[in-house]
C-alpha positions in Angstrom: -5.9 -2.9 -17.1 -6.7 0.5 -15.6 -4.1 3.3 -15.5 -2.4 3.5 -12.1 0.2 5.2 -10.0 2.3 2.8 -7.8 4.1 4.4 -4.8 5.8 2.3 -2.2 8.5 4.4 -0.5 9.0 2.3 2.6 12.6 1.1 3.0 12.5 -2.5 4.3 15.2 -4.1 6.5 14.3 -7.8 6.3 16.1 -10.6 8.2 17.5 -11.8 11.5 18.6 -9.4 14.2 17.7 -6.3 12.0 16.0 -4.7 15.0 19.4 -4.2 16.6 20.1 -1.7 13.9 17.2 0.6 14.6 19.2 3.2 16.6 21.7 3.7 13.7 18.9 3.8 11.2 17.2 6.6 13.0 20.4 8.4 13.7 21.3 8.3 10.0 18.0 10.0 9.2 19.0 12.8 11.7 16.2 12.3 14.2 17.2 12.9 17.9 13.9 12.8 19.8 11.4 10.1 19.1 8.2 8.6 20.5 8.2 4.8 20.8 4.7 3.2 20.8 4.1 -0.4 21.7 1.4 -2.7 23.1 1.6 -4.1 26.6 4.1 -6.7 27.8 4.8 -8.9 24.8 7.8 -7.0 23.5 9.3 -7.0 27.0 8.7 -10.8 27.5 10.6 -11.7 24.3 13.5 -9.3 25.1 12.8 -7.0 22.2 12.2 -3.9 24.3 15.6 -4.2 25.9 17.4 -4.7 22.6 15.6 -1.7 21.0 16.2 0.6 23.9 19.9 -0.4 23.9 20.2 0.4 20.2 18.5 3.7 20.7 20.6 4.6 23.7 23.9 3.6 22.0 23.0 6.0 19.2 22.0 8.9 21.6 18.3 8.9 20.6 16.0 10.4 23.3 12.9 8.2 23.7 9.5 9.2 24.8 7.6 6.0 25.6 3.9 5.4 24.9 3.0 1.8 25.8 -0.4 0.3 26.0 -1.8 0.4 22.5 -4.7 -2.0 22.3 -6.0 -4.2 19.5 -8.3 -2.2 17.3 -6.4 1.0 18.4 -8.4 3.6 20.3 -8.7 7.2 19.4 -8.5 8.2 23.0 -4.9 6.8 23.2 -3.9 8.6 20.1 -5.2 11.9 21.4 -3.0 11.5 24.5 -0.1 10.5 22.4 -0.5 13.5 20.1 -0.5 15.8 23.2 2.7 14.2 24.5 4.4 14.3 21.1 3.7 18.1 20.8 4.8 18.8 24.3 8.1 17.0 23.8 8.8 18.2 20.3 9.0 14.6 19.0 10.6 14.4 15.6 9.5 10.9 14.6 7.3 8.0 15.8 8.7 4.4 16.2 6.1 1.7 16.2 7.2 -1.6 17.8 4.4 -4.1 17.3 1.8 -5.2 14.9 -0.8 -3.4 12.8 -2.6 -1.8 15.8 0.6 -0.2 17.1 1.6 0.9 13.6 -1.9 2.4 12.9 -1.9 4.2 16.2 1.6 5.6 15.4 0.5 6.8 11.9 -2.5 8.6 13.4 -0.3 10.1 16.1 2.1 11.3 13.4 -0.6 13.0 11.4 -2.4 14.4 14.4 0.8 16.0 15.8 0.9 18.2 12.7 -2.6 19.6 12.8 -4.7 21.7 15.2 -8.0 19.8 15.1 -9.1 16.5 16.5 -7.5 13.5 14.9 -10.8 11.6 14.5 -11.6 14.1 11.6 -9.2 12.1 9.5 -11.2 8.9 10.2 -14.5 10.6 9.7 -13.4 12.0 6.3 -13.9 15.6 7.4 -10.2 16.3 7.0 -7.2 14.9 5.1 -3.6 14.9 6.3 -1.5 17.7 4.9 1.7 16.7 6.7 2.8 14.1 9.3 5.8 13.2 11.4 7.9 10.4 9.9 7.0 6.9 11.2 9.3 3.8 11.3 8.3 0.4 12.6 9.7 -2.9 14.0 7.1 -5.5 13.0 6.2 -8.2 15.5 3.0 -9.6 13.9 2.6 -10.5 10.2 -1.0 -9.6 9.5 -2.2 -6.1 8.7 0.4 -5.0 6.2 0.4 -1.6 7.8 4.2 -1.5 7.7 4.0 -0.7 4.0 0.4 0.5 3.5 -1.1 4.0 3.1 -4.0 3.2 5.5 -4.6 3.6 9.2 -7.6 2.4 11.2 -8.9 3.8 14.5 -11.8 2.9 16.8 -13.9 5.4 18.7 -15.7 3.4 21.4 -17.9 6.4 22.3 -19.8 5.9 19.1 -18.9 2.2 18.4 -17.2 3.2 15.2 -14.1 1.7 13.5 -12.9 3.7 10.5 -9.9 3.6 8.3 -8.5 6.4 6.1 -5.9 6.4 3.4 -3.1 8.9 2.9 0.4 8.9 1.4 1.4 10.6 4.7 0.7 7.2 6.3 3.5 5.4 4.6 6.3 4.3 7.0 9.7 5.6 6.2 11.2 2.3 7.1 10.1 -1.1 8.3 12.3 -3.6 10.2 11.0 -7.1 9.6 12.7 -10.0 11.4 10.6 -13.2 11.1 12.0 -14.5 14.4 10.1 -11.8 16.2 6.9 -13.6 15.3 7.9 -17.0 16.8 6.1 -16.2 20.0 2.8 -15.3 18.3 0.2 -17.8 19.4 -1.6 -20.1 17.0 -4.9 -18.1 17.1 -3.2 -14.7 16.3 -1.0 -16.3 13.6 -4.2 -17.6 12.0 -5.8 -14.2 12.3 -2.8 -12.7 10.5 -3.0 -15.3 7.7 -6.6 -14.5 7.1 -5.9 -10.8 7.1 -3.1 -11.2 4.5 -5.3 -13.3 2.3 -8.2 -10.8 2.7 -6.0 -7.8 1.7 -5.0 -9.8 -1.4 -8.5 -11.0 -2.3 -10.1 -7.6 -1.8 -8.0 -6.3 -4.7 -8.4 -9.6 -6.7 -12.2 -9.5 -6.6 -12.9 -6.2 -8.2 -14.7 -5.5 -11.5 -11.7 -5.1 -13.8 -10.5 -7.8 -16.2 -7.4 -8.2 -18.3 -4.8 -7.9 -15.5 -3.0 -11.2 -15.9 0.3 -10.1 -14.3 -1.3 -8.5 -11.3 -3.6 -11.5 -11.0 -0.6 -13.9 -11.0 1.1 -11.9 -8.3 -2.0 -12.1 -6.1 -2.5 -15.8 -6.8 1.2 -16.5 -5.9 0.9 -14.6 -2.6 -2.3 -16.5 -1.7 -0.8 -19.9 -2.5 2.4 -19.1 -0.7 0.5 -18.0 2.4 -1.7 -21.0 2.4 1.3 -23.4 2.2 3.2 -21.5 4.9 0.1 -21.2 7.1 -0.3 -25.0 7.1 3.3 -25.3 8.2 3.0 -22.8 11.0 0.0 -24.6 12.6 2.3 -27.4 13.6 5.8 -25.8 13.4 5.5 -22.2 14.7 9.3 -21.6 14.7 9.8 -22.5 11.1 11.8 -19.6 9.9 11.0 -19.9 6.2 7.3 -20.2 6.8 7.4 -17.2 9.1 9.5 -15.2 6.6 7.0 -16.0 3.8 4.0 -14.9 5.8 5.8 -11.7 7.0 6.8 -10.7 3.5 3.4 -11.5 2.2 1.9 -9.3 4.8 3.8 -6.3 3.3 3.1 -7.2 -0.3 -0.6 -7.8 0.3 -1.3 -4.3 1.4 1.3 -2.1 -0.3 -1.0 -1.8 -3.4 1.1 -4.2 -5.6 -1.7 -6.6 -5.9 -4.1 -3.9 -6.9 -2.0 -2.4 -9.8 -4.4 -1.8 -12.8 -7.4 -2.8 -10.8 -10.0 -1.1 -8.7 -9.6 -1.1 -4.9 -12.7 -1.1 -2.7 -11.9 -3.3 0.3 -15.7 -4.0 0.6 -15.3 -6.9 3.1 -13.0 -4.9 5.3 -15.7 -2.2 5.6 -18.2 -4.8 6.7 -15.7 -6.1 9.2 -15.1 -2.6 10.6 -18.7 -2.4 11.5 -18.5 -5.8 13.2 -15.5 -5.2 15.3 -16.5 -1.5 15.8 -19.7 -2.7 17.5 -18.0 -5.7 19.1 -14.5 -4.6 20.1 -13.6 -8.1 21.4 -13.6 -9.5 17.8 -10.2 -9.9 16.3 -10.0 -8.3 12.9 -8.8 -11.6 11.2 -11.5 -13.6 12.9 -14.1 -11.1 11.7 -12.8 -11.4 8.1 -12.9 -15.2 8.3 -16.6 -15.0 9.1 -17.4 -12.4 6.5 -15.4 -13.2 3.5 -17.0 -16.6 2.6 -20.5 -15.1 3.2 -19.7 -12.1 1.0 -18.3 -14.4 -1.7 -21.4 -16.7 -1.6 -23.6 -13.7 -2.0 -21.7 -12.0 -4.8 -20.0 -14.7 -6.9 -22.8 -14.8 -9.5 -22.0 -11.3 -10.6 -18.6 -12.5 -11.8 -18.5 -16.3 -12.1 -15.4 -16.1 -14.4 -13.3 -14.4 -11.7 -14.4 -16.7 -8.9 -13.8 -19.8 -11.1 -10.3 -18.5 -12.0 -9.6 -18.1 -8.2 -10.8 -21.7 -7.6 -8.6 -23.1 -10.3 -5.4 -21.0 -9.9 -5.4 -20.8 -6.1 -7.1 -24.0 -4.9 -6.4 -26.2 -7.8 -10.1 -27.0 -8.4 -10.5 -29.3 -11.5 -14.2 -28.7 -12.0 -14.9 -27.8 -15.7 -18.3 -26.1 -15.1 -17.5 -22.5 -14.2 -20.3 -21.9 -11.6 -19.6 -25.2 -9.8 -15.9 -24.4 -9.9 -16.6 -20.9 -8.4 -18.7 -22.4 -5.6 -16.0 -25.1 -4.9 -13.3 -22.4 -4.6 -15.4 -20.5 -2.0 -15.8 -23.7 -0.1 -12.1 -24.4 -0.2 -11.4 -20.9 1.3 -13.9 -21.5 4.1 -12.5 -24.9 4.9 -9.0 -23.5 5.0 -10.1 -20.8 7.5 -11.7 -23.6 9.6 -8.5 -25.6 9.4 -6.6 -22.7 11.0 -9.1 -22.7 13.9 -10.8 -19.6 12.7 -14.6 -19.0 13.1 -16.7 -18.9 10.0 -20.0 -18.0 11.7 -21.1 -15.1 14.0 -22.4 -17.7 16.5 -18.8 -19.0 17.0 -17.7 -15.6 18.2 -20.7 -15.1 20.5 -22.8 -12.8 18.3 -26.4 -13.6 17.3 -27.9 -12.9 13.9 -30.2 -10.4 15.7 -27.4 -7.9 15.4 -27.3 -8.0 11.6 -29.6 -4.9 11.3 -27.4 -2.9 13.8 -24.2 -3.8 12.0 -25.7 -3.0 8.6 -26.8 0.4 9.9 -23.3 1.1 11.2 -21.7 0.0 7.9 -24.0 2.2 5.8 -23.9 5.2 8.2 -27.6 4.8 8.9 -28.4 4.0 5.2 -26.6 7.1 3.9 -23.9 5.2 1.9 -23.4 2.2 -0.2 -20.2 0.2 -0.7 -18.7 -0.6 -4.1 -18.1 -4.2 -5.1 -19.2 -6.2 -8.2 -22.5 -4.6 -7.4 -23.3 -1.7 -5.0 -23.8 -3.1 -1.5 -26.7 -1.2 0.1 -28.3 -1.6 3.5 -30.5 -4.5 2.5 -27.6 -6.4 0.8 -25.2 -5.8 3.7 -27.9 -6.9 6.2 -28.4 -10.1 4.1 -24.7 -10.8 4.2 -24.5 -10.4 8.0 -27.5 -12.7 8.3 -25.8 -15.3 6.2 -23.0 -15.3 8.7 
């Protein structure tokens, strides 16, 4: 087990009707003027917008609204939000939505405290030195952004999707009511399940052994999400299954499953190239395509770990380690298919001819490699995309 520092400062309010407490929560922190970011119409259709606004009004919170956050949140929107936040002396950002809204809010919070373009955080040219506080009301269990230190933005002018990590990205509080996810359709529910599993597996499949406790936590999260996911495909308003998936979303990406292990998120970096180039691709769908291909390419570099994954997560009984490892990867791919997720680029309308372009995007025109069980260079990444 490697040395580590574990930091998870987000206060979680979990359960039914917790969103009605948001005004009091913010008032208790002492904030009087906030910016509320959200997507388009979904929070209004389910009545959440009205409940949140009432709670804020009842607690005399002034609200500056910024609706219209898109999936794969765009830097152009964040630049405008930063301008509005500065002009109105906003004291905190409230994100009402899923990972895209939360990431947009995080970037806005950091950008509001600096005098240079916010994309410099994503490009790695700058790191946040301060940020406005961010709170969230979660409406989609997927990205884990409610408790993570990461934020991801897309710049369509250069077809680039980039994430950056900072402790200033941690939400001060997260309100998690599983009932708010009842209206999430089957496809987006499945995308969320894949994303949660991917966040967990990214930390599980790293070159550090002798982490039995951390491994057990990760395996338990994966098995719980698989079981709950099967339920939600036929019973979308099953509270216990929605609650399991929502809590797993937070635990999968708050670094708990990476304690004592390395953390590279290699497949996520491949997916960022995919949905950066093809903005119509949902993040979870991209991961469903890429994760099995990456695993098939890489498993021979650590057969022991992949066979452990097969036995402990998928209950594979095969005694031969390599055959067991392969079977575990096949079980993962079949599960993704059972959720209605794509597992090839063709299924999402992308030809293999784009493999070279995406490999170039991913490696910054062959200027970087990605850590994994082995270094993923341009040629390897191109091969993985071609396998898809």
